[in-house]
PAFI-26856 format. One record per residue (C-alpha): residue in three letters; residue number from 1; y, x, z. Coordinates in steps of 0.5 Angstrom, whole numbers, plus 2048, in hexadecimal, padded with zeros to 3 digits. Layout:
@aa = ALA i = NUM v = Y u = X w = Z
...
END
This chain:
@aa = MET i = 1 v = 800 u = 800 w = 800
@aa = ILE i = 2 v = 807 u = 803 w = 7FE
@aa = PRO i = 3 v = 80C u = 801 w = 804
@aa = TYR i = 4 v = 812 u = 7FF w = 801
@aa = GLY i = 5 v = 815 u = 803 w = 806
@aa = CYS i = 6 v = 813 u = 808 w = 80C
@aa = GLN i = 7 v = 815 u = 80E w = 80F
@aa = SER i = 8 v = 812 u = 814 w = 80D
@aa = ILE i = 9 v = 811 u = 81A w = 814
@aa = ASP i = 10 v = 80E u = 822 w = 814
@aa = GLU i = 11 v = 80C u = 827 w = 818
@aa = ASP i = 12 v = 814 u = 829 w = 81A
@aa = ASP i = 13 v = 815 u = 822 w = 81B
@aa = ILE i = 14 v = 810 u = 821 w = 820
@aa = ALA i = 15 v = 811 u = 829 w = 823
@aa = ALA i = 16 v = 817 u = 826 w = 825
@aa = VAL i = 17 v = 814 u = 820 w = 828
@aa = ALA i = 18 v = 810 u = 824 w = 82C
@aa = ASP i = 19 v = 814 u = 829 w = 82F
@aa = VAL i = 20 v = 819 u = 823 w = 832
@aa = LEU i = 21 v = 812 u = 821 w = 835
@aa = ARG i = 22 v = 811 u = 828 w = 837
@aa = GLY i = 23 v = 818 u = 829 w = 83A
@aa = ASP i = 24 v = 81C u = 825 w = 840
@aa = PHE i = 25 v = 820 u = 820 w = 83D
@aa = LEU i = 26 v = 81C u = 81A w = 83A
@aa = THR i = 27 v = 823 u = 816 w = 839
@aa = GLY i = 28 v = 82B u = 818 w = 83B
@aa = GLY i = 29 v = 82A u = 81E w = 83A
@aa = PRO i = 30 v = 82B u = 824 w = 834
@aa = ALA i = 31 v = 828 u = 821 w = 82E
@aa = VAL i = 32 v = 82D u = 81C w = 82E
@aa = ASP i = 33 v = 833 u = 821 w = 82E
@aa = ARG i = 34 v = 82F u = 824 w = 828
@aa = PHE i = 35 v = 82E u = 81E w = 824
@aa = GLU i = 36 v = 835 u = 81C w = 824
@aa = ALA i = 37 v = 838 u = 823 w = 823
@aa = ALA i = 38 v = 833 u = 823 w = 81C
@aa = LEU i = 39 v = 834 u = 81B w = 81A
@aa = ALA i = 40 v = 83C u = 81C w = 81A
@aa = ALA i = 41 v = 83C u = 823 w = 817
@aa = ALA i = 42 v = 838 u = 81F w = 812
@aa = VAL i = 43 v = 83C u = 819 w = 811
@aa = ASP i = 44 v = 844 u = 81E w = 812
@aa = SER i = 45 v = 845 u = 819 w = 819
@aa = PRO i = 46 v = 848 u = 81C w = 81F
@aa = TYR i = 47 v = 844 u = 818 w = 823
@aa = ALA i = 48 v = 83E u = 815 w = 822
@aa = VAL i = 49 v = 83A u = 811 w = 829
@aa = ALA i = 50 v = 832 u = 811 w = 828
@aa = CYS i = 51 v = 830 u = 80A w = 82B
@aa = ALA i = 52 v = 829 u = 806 w = 82B
@aa = ASN i = 53 v = 829 u = 802 w = 823
@aa = GLY i = 54 v = 82E u = 800 w = 81E
@aa = THR i = 55 v = 82F u = 7F9 w = 822
@aa = ALA i = 56 v = 831 u = 7FD w = 827
@aa = ALA i = 57 v = 835 u = 801 w = 824
@aa = LEU i = 58 v = 838 u = 7FB w = 821
@aa = HIS i = 59 v = 83A u = 7F7 w = 828
@aa = LEU i = 60 v = 83D u = 7FE w = 82C
@aa = GLY i = 61 v = 841 u = 7FD w = 824
@aa = MET i = 62 v = 844 u = 7F6 w = 826
@aa = LEU i = 63 v = 845 u = 7F7 w = 82E
@aa = ALA i = 64 v = 849 u = 7FE w = 82C
@aa = LEU i = 65 v = 84E u = 7FB w = 827
@aa = GLY i = 66 v = 84F u = 7F6 w = 82D
@aa = ILE i = 67 v = 84C u = 7EF w = 829
@aa = GLY i = 68 v = 84A u = 7E9 w = 82D
@aa = PRO i = 69 v = 84C u = 7E2 w = 82E
@aa = GLY i = 70 v = 851 u = 7DF w = 82A
@aa = THR i = 71 v = 850 u = 7E5 w = 824
@aa = THR i = 72 v = 84D u = 7E4 w = 81D
@aa = VAL i = 73 v = 849 u = 7E9 w = 81A
@aa = VAL i = 74 v = 847 u = 7E9 w = 812
@aa = VAL i = 75 v = 841 u = 7EA w = 810
@aa = PRO i = 76 v = 83D u = 7EA w = 808
@aa = SER i = 77 v = 837 u = 7E6 w = 809
@aa = LEU i = 78 v = 833 u = 7EA w = 806
@aa = THR i = 79 v = 831 u = 7EE w = 80A
@aa = PHE i = 80 v = 82D u = 7EF w = 811
@aa = LEU i = 81 v = 82D u = 7EB w = 817
@aa = ALA i = 82 v = 82F u = 7F0 w = 81B
@aa = SER i = 83 v = 837 u = 7F1 w = 817
@aa = ALA i = 84 v = 837 u = 7EA w = 81A
@aa = ASN i = 85 v = 834 u = 7EA w = 820
@aa = ALA i = 86 v = 837 u = 7EF w = 823
@aa = VAL i = 87 v = 83F u = 7EA w = 822
@aa = ARG i = 88 v = 83A u = 7E4 w = 825
@aa = TYR i = 89 v = 838 u = 7EA w = 82B
@aa = VAL i = 90 v = 83F u = 7E9 w = 82E
@aa = GLY i = 91 v = 841 u = 7E4 w = 82D
@aa = ALA i = 92 v = 846 u = 7E4 w = 826
@aa = GLU i = 93 v = 846 u = 7DF w = 820
@aa = VAL i = 94 v = 842 u = 7E2 w = 81A
@aa = ARG i = 95 v = 846 u = 7E0 w = 813
@aa = PHE i = 96 v = 841 u = 7E1 w = 80D
@aa = ALA i = 97 v = 844 u = 7E4 w = 806
@aa = ASP i = 98 v = 841 u = 7E4 w = 800
@aa = VAL i = 99 v = 83E u = 7EA w = 7FC
@aa = ASP i = 100 v = 83D u = 7ED w = 7F5
@aa = PRO i = 101 v = 837 u = 7EA w = 7F3
@aa = ASP i = 102 v = 835 u = 7F0 w = 7EF
@aa = THR i = 103 v = 836 u = 7F4 w = 7F5
@aa = GLY i = 104 v = 835 u = 7F1 w = 7FA
@aa = LEU i = 105 v = 83C u = 7F3 w = 7FD
@aa = LEU i = 106 v = 842 u = 7F1 w = 801
@aa = THR i = 107 v = 847 u = 7F2 w = 7FB
@aa = PRO i = 108 v = 84F u = 7F2 w = 7FE
@aa = GLU i = 109 v = 84F u = 7EB w = 7FA
@aa = THR i = 110 v = 84A u = 7E8 w = 7FE
@aa = LEU i = 111 v = 84D u = 7EC w = 804
@aa = ALA i = 112 v = 854 u = 7E8 w = 802
@aa = ALA i = 113 v = 851 u = 7E2 w = 801
@aa = ALA i = 114 v = 84D u = 7E1 w = 808
@aa = VAL i = 115 v = 854 u = 7E4 w = 80C
@aa = GLU i = 116 v = 858 u = 7DE w = 808
@aa = GLN i = 117 v = 853 u = 7D8 w = 809
@aa = GLY i = 118 v = 852 u = 7D7 w = 810
@aa = GLY i = 119 v = 85A u = 7DA w = 811
@aa = SER i = 120 v = 85B u = 7E1 w = 813
@aa = ALA i = 121 v = 85E u = 7DF w = 819
@aa = SER i = 122 v = 858 u = 7E1 w = 81D
@aa = VAL i = 123 v = 854 u = 7E5 w = 819
@aa = HIS i = 124 v = 854 u = 7ED w = 81D
@aa = ALA i = 125 v = 84F u = 7F1 w = 819
@aa = ALA i = 126 v = 84B u = 7F2 w = 813
@aa = VAL i = 127 v = 843 u = 7F5 w = 812
@aa = ALA i = 128 v = 842 u = 7F8 w = 80C
@aa = VAL i = 129 v = 83B u = 7F9 w = 80A
@aa = HIS i = 130 v = 839 u = 7FE w = 806
@aa = LEU i = 131 v = 832 u = 7FB w = 803
@aa = ASN i = 132 v = 82D u = 7FE w = 801
@aa = GLY i = 133 v = 830 u = 806 w = 802
@aa = ARG i = 134 v = 836 u = 804 w = 7FD
@aa = CYS i = 135 v = 83D u = 805 w = 7FF
@aa = VAL i = 136 v = 842 u = 7FF w = 800
@aa = ASP i = 137 v = 849 u = 7FF w = 7FC
@aa = LEU i = 138 v = 84B u = 802 w = 802
@aa = ASP i = 139 v = 852 u = 804 w = 7FF
@aa = GLY i = 140 v = 853 u = 7FC w = 7FD
@aa = ILE i = 141 v = 850 u = 7FA w = 803
@aa = ALA i = 142 v = 854 u = 7FF w = 807
@aa = GLN i = 143 v = 85B u = 7FB w = 803
@aa = VAL i = 144 v = 859 u = 7F4 w = 806
@aa = ASN i = 145 v = 858 u = 7F6 w = 80C
@aa = LYS i = 146 v = 85F u = 7F9 w = 80C
@aa = LEU i = 147 v = 862 u = 7F3 w = 80A
@aa = TYR i = 148 v = 85F u = 7EE w = 80F
@aa = GLY i = 149 v = 85F u = 7F4 w = 815
@aa = LEU i = 150 v = 857 u = 7F4 w = 815
@aa = LYS i = 151 v = 853 u = 7F8 w = 819
@aa = LEU i = 152 v = 84D u = 7FB w = 815
@aa = VAL i = 153 v = 846 u = 7FC w = 818
@aa = GLU i = 154 v = 842 u = 800 w = 811
@aa = ASP i = 155 v = 83A u = 7FD w = 812
@aa = ALA i = 156 v = 837 u = 804 w = 810
@aa = CYS i = 157 v = 830 u = 803 w = 812
@aa = HIS i = 158 v = 82D u = 803 w = 80B
@aa = ALA i = 159 v = 833 u = 809 w = 809
@aa = VAL i = 160 v = 831 u = 80F w = 80C
@aa = GLY i = 161 v = 833 u = 815 w = 808
@aa = GLY i = 162 v = 836 u = 811 w = 803
@aa = ALA i = 163 v = 83E u = 811 w = 801
@aa = GLY i = 164 v = 843 u = 80E w = 7FD
@aa = MET i = 165 v = 84A u = 80E w = 7FA
@aa = VAL i = 166 v = 850 u = 80E w = 800
@aa = ALA i = 167 v = 856 u = 810 w = 7FD
@aa = GLY i = 168 v = 854 u = 814 w = 7F8
@aa = ARG i = 169 v = 850 u = 818 w = 7FB
@aa = ARG i = 170 v = 849 u = 818 w = 7FD
@aa = GLU i = 171 v = 846 u = 815 w = 804
@aa = MET i = 172 v = 841 u = 816 w = 808
@aa = VAL i = 173 v = 83E u = 80F w = 80B
@aa = GLY i = 174 v = 83F u = 80F w = 812
@aa = SER i = 175 v = 846 u = 813 w = 811
@aa = CYS i = 176 v = 84A u = 80D w = 813
@aa = PRO i = 177 v = 850 u = 810 w = 80E
@aa = VAL i = 178 v = 853 u = 808 w = 80D
@aa = SER i = 179 v = 84D u = 804 w = 813
@aa = ASP i = 180 v = 84E u = 805 w = 81B
@aa = LEU i = 181 v = 847 u = 806 w = 81B
@aa = ALA i = 182 v = 840 u = 807 w = 818
@aa = CYS i = 183 v = 838 u = 803 w = 81A
@aa = PHE i = 184 v = 834 u = 807 w = 818
@aa = SER i = 185 v = 82B u = 805 w = 81A
@aa = PHE i = 186 v = 826 u = 80A w = 819
@aa = HIS i = 187 v = 820 u = 806 w = 819
@aa = PRO i = 188 v = 81A u = 808 w = 816
@aa = VAL i = 189 v = 81B u = 804 w = 80E
@aa = LYS i = 190 v = 821 u = 807 w = 80D
@aa = THR i = 191 v = 823 u = 80F w = 80B
@aa = ILE i = 192 v = 822 u = 813 w = 811
@aa = ALA i = 193 v = 81D u = 810 w = 817
@aa = MET i = 194 v = 81F u = 811 w = 81E
@aa = GLY i = 195 v = 819 u = 80B w = 820
@aa = GLU i = 196 v = 81F u = 807 w = 824
@aa = GLY i = 197 v = 826 u = 809 w = 822
@aa = GLY i = 198 v = 82E u = 807 w = 822
@aa = ALA i = 199 v = 834 u = 80A w = 821
@aa = VAL i = 200 v = 83C u = 80A w = 821
@aa = THR i = 201 v = 840 u = 80F w = 81D
@aa = THR i = 202 v = 848 u = 80E w = 81E
@aa = ARG i = 203 v = 84D u = 812 w = 81D
@aa = SER i = 204 v = 851 u = 810 w = 824
@aa = ARG i = 205 v = 84F u = 813 w = 82A
@aa = GLU i = 206 v = 851 u = 80D w = 82E
@aa = ILE i = 207 v = 84B u = 80A w = 82A
@aa = ALA i = 208 v = 846 u = 80E w = 82B
@aa = GLU i = 209 v = 847 u = 80F w = 832
@aa = ARG i = 210 v = 848 u = 807 w = 833
@aa = VAL i = 211 v = 841 u = 807 w = 82F
@aa = ARG i = 212 v = 83D u = 80C w = 834
@aa = LEU i = 213 v = 841 u = 808 w = 839
@aa = LEU i = 214 v = 83D u = 802 w = 838
@aa = ARG i = 215 v = 836 u = 805 w = 835
@aa = ASN i = 216 v = 834 u = 807 w = 83D
@aa = HIS i = 217 v = 836 u = 800 w = 840
@aa = GLY i = 218 v = 83E u = 801 w = 841
@aa = MET i = 219 v = 83C u = 807 w = 846
@aa = THR i = 220 v = 842 u = 80D w = 846
@aa = ARG i = 221 v = 841 u = 813 w = 84B
@aa = ASP i = 222 v = 848 u = 816 w = 848
@aa = PRO i = 223 v = 84C u = 817 w = 84F
@aa = ASP i = 224 v = 853 u = 816 w = 84B
@aa = THR i = 225 v = 851 u = 80E w = 849
@aa = PHE i = 226 v = 84E u = 80C w = 852
@aa = LEU i = 227 v = 852 u = 808 w = 855
@aa = ASP i = 228 v = 84E u = 807 w = 85B
@aa = LEU i = 229 v = 852 u = 80C w = 85E
@aa = ASP i = 230 v = 84F u = 80C w = 864
@aa = GLU i = 231 v = 847 u = 80D w = 862
@aa = GLY i = 232 v = 849 u = 811 w = 85C
@aa = PHE i = 233 v = 84B u = 817 w = 860
@aa = ASP i = 234 v = 84A u = 81B w = 866
@aa = ALA i = 235 v = 84F u = 81C w = 86B
@aa = HIS i = 236 v = 851 u = 823 w = 867
@aa = GLY i = 237 v = 852 u = 81F w = 861
@aa = ALA i = 238 v = 84C u = 821 w = 85E
@aa = ALA i = 239 v = 848 u = 81C w = 859
@aa = ASN i = 240 v = 841 u = 819 w = 85E
@aa = PRO i = 241 v = 83C u = 81D w = 859
@aa = TRP i = 242 v = 839 u = 816 w = 859
@aa = TYR i = 243 v = 83D u = 810 w = 857
@aa = TYR i = 244 v = 83E u = 80E w = 852
@aa = GLU i = 245 v = 842 u = 806 w = 850
@aa = MET i = 246 v = 842 u = 800 w = 84C
@aa = HIS i = 247 v = 848 u = 7FE w = 849
@aa = GLU i = 248 v = 845 u = 7F9 w = 843
@aa = PRO i = 249 v = 83E u = 7F7 w = 842
@aa = GLY i = 250 v = 83A u = 7FC w = 83C
@aa = PHE i = 251 v = 833 u = 7FC w = 83A
@aa = ASN i = 252 v = 82D u = 801 w = 83A
@aa = TYR i = 253 v = 82E u = 802 w = 833
@aa = ARG i = 254 v = 82C u = 809 w = 834
@aa = ALA i = 255 v = 829 u = 80D w = 82F
@aa = THR i = 256 v = 822 u = 813 w = 832
@aa = ASP i = 257 v = 822 u = 819 w = 831
@aa = ILE i = 258 v = 81C u = 818 w = 82E
@aa = HIS i = 259 v = 81E u = 813 w = 828
@aa = CYS i = 260 v = 825 u = 819 w = 827
@aa = ALA i = 261 v = 820 u = 81F w = 827
@aa = LEU i = 262 v = 81D u = 81A w = 821
@aa = GLY i = 263 v = 823 u = 81A w = 81E
@aa = GLU i = 264 v = 826 u = 821 w = 81F
@aa = SER i = 265 v = 81F u = 823 w = 81B
@aa = GLN i = 266 v = 820 u = 81E w = 816
@aa = LEU i = 267 v = 829 u = 81F w = 814
@aa = ARG i = 268 v = 827 u = 826 w = 813
@aa = LYS i = 269 v = 823 u = 823 w = 80D
@aa = LEU i = 270 v = 827 u = 81E w = 80B
@aa = PRO i = 271 v = 829 u = 821 w = 804
@aa = ALA i = 272 v = 823 u = 822 w = 801
@aa = PHE i = 273 v = 821 u = 81B w = 803
@aa = LEU i = 274 v = 827 u = 818 w = 800
@aa = ALA i = 275 v = 824 u = 81C w = 7F9
@aa = ARG i = 276 v = 81E u = 81A w = 7F9
@aa = ARG i = 277 v = 820 u = 813 w = 7FA
@aa = ARG i = 278 v = 825 u = 813 w = 7F5
@aa = ALA i = 279 v = 81F u = 817 w = 7F0
@aa = LEU i = 280 v = 81A u = 811 w = 7F1
@aa = ALA i = 281 v = 820 u = 80D w = 7F1
@aa = ALA i = 282 v = 822 u = 80F w = 7EA
@aa = ARG i = 283 v = 81A u = 80F w = 7E8
@aa = TYR i = 284 v = 81B u = 807 w = 7E9
@aa = ASP i = 285 v = 821 u = 807 w = 7E5
@aa = ARG i = 286 v = 81E u = 809 w = 7E0
@aa = LEU i = 287 v = 818 u = 806 w = 7DE
@aa = LEU i = 288 v = 81B u = 7FF w = 7E0
@aa = ALA i = 289 v = 820 u = 800 w = 7DB
@aa = GLY i = 290 v = 81B u = 7FD w = 7D7
@aa = LEU i = 291 v = 81B u = 7F6 w = 7DB
@aa = ALA i = 292 v = 822 u = 7F5 w = 7DA
@aa = PRO i = 293 v = 825 u = 7F0 w = 7DA
@aa = ALA i = 294 v = 81F u = 7EC w = 7DE
@aa = VAL i = 295 v = 81F u = 7F2 w = 7E4
@aa = VAL i = 296 v = 826 u = 7F5 w = 7E5
@aa = PRO i = 297 v = 827 u = 7FB w = 7EA
@aa = VAL i = 298 v = 82D u = 7FB w = 7EF
@aa = ALA i = 299 v = 832 u = 7FF w = 7EB
@aa = ARG i = 300 v = 833 u = 805 w = 7F0
@aa = VAL i = 301 v = 837 u = 80B w = 7F0
@aa = ALA i = 302 v = 832 u = 810 w = 7F1
@aa = GLU i = 303 v = 835 u = 816 w = 7F3
@aa = ASP i = 304 v = 838 u = 812 w = 7F9
@aa = ASP i = 305 v = 833 u = 80D w = 7FB
@aa = GLY i = 306 v = 830 u = 80D w = 801
@aa = TRP i = 307 v = 829 u = 80B w = 7FE
@aa = HIS i = 308 v = 826 u = 807 w = 803
@aa = LEU i = 309 v = 823 u = 801 w = 7FF
@aa = TYR i = 310 v = 821 u = 800 w = 7F8
@aa = SER i = 311 v = 823 u = 7F9 w = 7F6
@aa = VAL i = 312 v = 823 u = 7F5 w = 7EF
@aa = LEU i = 313 v = 825 u = 7EF w = 7ED
@aa = ILE i = 314 v = 820 u = 7EB w = 7E9
@aa = ASP i = 315 v = 821 u = 7E5 w = 7E6
@aa = PHE i = 316 v = 81C u = 7E2 w = 7E9
@aa = ALA i = 317 v = 81E u = 7DA w = 7E7
@aa = GLY i = 318 v = 81E u = 7DD w = 7DE
@aa = LEU i = 319 v = 817 u = 7E1 w = 7E0
@aa = GLY i = 320 v = 815 u = 7D9 w = 7E3
@aa = ARG i = 321 v = 811 u = 7DD w = 7E9
@aa = SER i = 322 v = 813 u = 7DC w = 7F0
@aa = ARG i = 323 v = 816 u = 7E1 w = 7F5
@aa = ALA i = 324 v = 80F u = 7E0 w = 7F9
@aa = ASP i = 325 v = 80A u = 7E0 w = 7F4
@aa = VAL i = 326 v = 80D u = 7E7 w = 7F1
@aa = MET i = 327 v = 80D u = 7EA w = 7F8
@aa = ARG i = 328 v = 806 u = 7E8 w = 7F9
@aa = GLY i = 329 v = 804 u = 7EB w = 7F2
@aa = LEU i = 330 v = 807 u = 7F2 w = 7F4
@aa = ARG i = 331 v = 803 u = 7F1 w = 7FB
@aa = ASP i = 332 v = 7FC u = 7F0 w = 7F7
@aa = ARG i = 333 v = 7FE u = 7F6 w = 7F3
@aa = GLY i = 334 v = 7FF u = 7FA w = 7FA
@aa = ILE i = 335 v = 807 u = 7FA w = 7F9
@aa = GLY i = 336 v = 80C u = 7F8 w = 7FE
@aa = THR i = 337 v = 812 u = 7F4 w = 7FE
@aa = GLN i = 338 v = 818 u = 7F1 w = 802
@aa = VAL i = 339 v = 81E u = 7ED w = 801
@aa = HIS i = 340 v = 825 u = 7F0 w = 803
@aa = TYR i = 341 v = 827 u = 7EB w = 805
@aa = PHE i = 342 v = 827 u = 7E4 w = 806
@aa = PRO i = 343 v = 82E u = 7E2 w = 807
@aa = VAL i = 344 v = 830 u = 7E2 w = 80F
@aa = HIS i = 345 v = 836 u = 7DB w = 80D
@aa = ARG i = 346 v = 82F u = 7D7 w = 80B
@aa = GLN i = 347 v = 82B u = 7D9 w = 813
@aa = PRO i = 348 v = 82A u = 7D3 w = 816
@aa = TYR i = 349 v = 82D u = 7D6 w = 81D
@aa = TYR i = 350 v = 835 u = 7D7 w = 817
@aa = SER i = 351 v = 833 u = 7D1 w = 813
@aa = ARG i = 352 v = 833 u = 7CD w = 819
@aa = ARG i = 353 v = 839 u = 7D0 w = 81B
@aa = TYR i = 354 v = 83F u = 7D1 w = 817
@aa = GLY i = 355 v = 83B u = 7CC w = 813
@aa = THR i = 356 v = 839 u = 7CC w = 80A
@aa = LEU i = 357 v = 83D u = 7D2 w = 807
@aa = ARG i = 358 v = 83D u = 7D4 w = 7FF
@aa = LEU i = 359 v = 83C u = 7DB w = 7FE
@aa = PRO i = 360 v = 83A u = 7DB w = 7F6
@aa = GLY i = 361 v = 83C u = 7E3 w = 7F7
@aa = ALA i = 362 v = 836 u = 7E3 w = 7FD
@aa = ASP i = 363 v = 831 u = 7DE w = 7FA
@aa = ALA i = 364 v = 830 u = 7E0 w = 7F3
@aa = TYR i = 365 v = 82F u = 7E8 w = 7F5
@aa = TYR i = 366 v = 82A u = 7E5 w = 7FA
@aa = ARG i = 367 v = 825 u = 7E1 w = 7F5
@aa = ARG i = 368 v = 825 u = 7E6 w = 7F0
@aa = GLN i = 369 v = 823 u = 7ED w = 7F5
@aa = LEU i = 370 v = 81E u = 7F0 w = 7F7
@aa = SER i = 371 v = 81C u = 7F7 w = 7FA
@aa = LEU i = 372 v = 818 u = 7FC w = 7F8
@aa = PRO i = 373 v = 814 u = 800 w = 7FC
@aa = LEU i = 374 v = 819 u = 807 w = 7FC
@aa = HIS i = 375 v = 816 u = 80D w = 802
@aa = LEU i = 376 v = 815 u = 814 w = 802
@aa = ARG i = 377 v = 80D u = 813 w = 802
@aa = MET i = 378 v = 80E u = 811 w = 7FB
@aa = ALA i = 379 v = 80B u = 815 w = 7F4
@aa = GLU i = 380 v = 80F u = 814 w = 7EE
@aa = GLU i = 381 v = 807 u = 810 w = 7EC
@aa = ASP i = 382 v = 80A u = 80C w = 7F2
@aa = VAL i = 383 v = 810 u = 809 w = 7EE
@aa = ASP i = 384 v = 80C u = 809 w = 7E7
@aa = ARG i = 385 v = 806 u = 805 w = 7EB
@aa = VAL i = 386 v = 80C u = 800 w = 7EE
@aa = VAL i = 387 v = 80F u = 7FF w = 7E7
@aa = ALA i = 388 v = 808 u = 7FD w = 7E4
@aa = ALA i = 389 v = 807 u = 7F8 w = 7E9
@aa = LEU i = 390 v = 80E u = 7F5 w = 7E9
@aa = ALA i = 391 v = 80E u = 7F4 w = 7E1
@aa = ASP i = 392 v = 806 u = 7F1 w = 7E2
@aa = VAL i = 393 v = 807 u = 7ED w = 7E7
@aa = LEU i = 394 v = 80E u = 7EA w = 7E4
@aa = GLY i = 395 v = 80B u = 7EB w = 7DC
@aa = LEU i = 396 v = 80E u = 7F0 w = 7DA
@aa = ALA i = 397 v = 80A u = 7F5 w = 7D9
@aa = GLY i = 398 v = 80B u = 7F7 w = 7D3
@aa = GLY i = 399 v = 812 u = 7F9 w = 7D4
@aa = VAL i = 400 v = 811 u = 7FE w = 7D9
@aa = ALA i = 401 v = 815 u = 803 w = 7D8
@aa = SER i = 402 v = 810 u = 80C w = 7D5
@aa = SER i = 403 v = 811 u = 810 w = 7DC
@aa = ARG i = 404 v = 811 u = 816 w = 7D8
@aa = ALA i = 405 v = 819 u = 815 w = 7D7
@aa = ASP i = 406 v = 818 u = 819 w = 7DE
@aa = VAL i = 407 v = 816 u = 81F w = 7DA
@aa = ALA i = 408 v = 81B u = 821 w = 7D5
END
């Protein structure tokens, strides 16, 4: 079976985790600091804060920006549940935005339309999702945010190692040149894996410090912040070594040294991981060319892509095939696939809360989308096998391009 996504673990990764297991710290130790420094360097950000997972990163990001009851956050409907759920965790309201029907990405136009649709007065922030690994138009999104005075959160859970153009410069996703913060996930199906893990990156020291505080129950051991001076200090004015304070509740969203050791080891291989994913994607592009227009890869900017998913748009209706039957047919041939995503505005919780919304771009993308296998355990022949199986199931076997195109 070729799964649609999975981790790639080698002996270096195993050794890094084993070193932690033999050491003094399983959590709260130096491996966390090393991973944060490595991630900050990899995405060209001054601050990176590791946490339990990508959802925790989004939740902490909302808290750090002061989003809460009485505020609204614009979220594209074509994303994973966590992008919207994090807004609700803090008591704010979600306003769903439409996306480009061919890329699934939030655009400046769909963002502006969402802000205006319900009035801009309560809108406090927007979430820009780098779907599949492709960066949104950050320049355009930033202009809309500036117009309305919004905070900007990058949901970069698909896009570690990706980049985008900002003011004519290539900027790494997570460097936050126009956003307040970016959130990452290191789930096993992502480009690098921590088992479970996430992070927030930012250019703001204040945001980074607040995220660090809130990921650890809201506890502070910094004497400069103590409010109870009698308990915090001894008779000579020195801080009591056992003492800590909590000024507001936080969460147990820490990342362990075990996870961070694995993450640091994986980060060292990020350029090679991306190059391999890019090569597999290029092979897909060549082999699928003969299946157009029935099957069309989602447009990407190859050298800037994070390449989390290889996503195609299939004219299921025109072919007279249901997506469920196609996925079952592929599974019977040993090929795993997935759909990314069912529009969040149509989830029962959100449709009950906000009513029936018309977001034609999100619906059009969803109706045609299918994620084909893309991961580092794949050989070139696996791509050939996937494309041949897809063509067979769709009744398009005669249209598969030759795999010899990559030999020249």
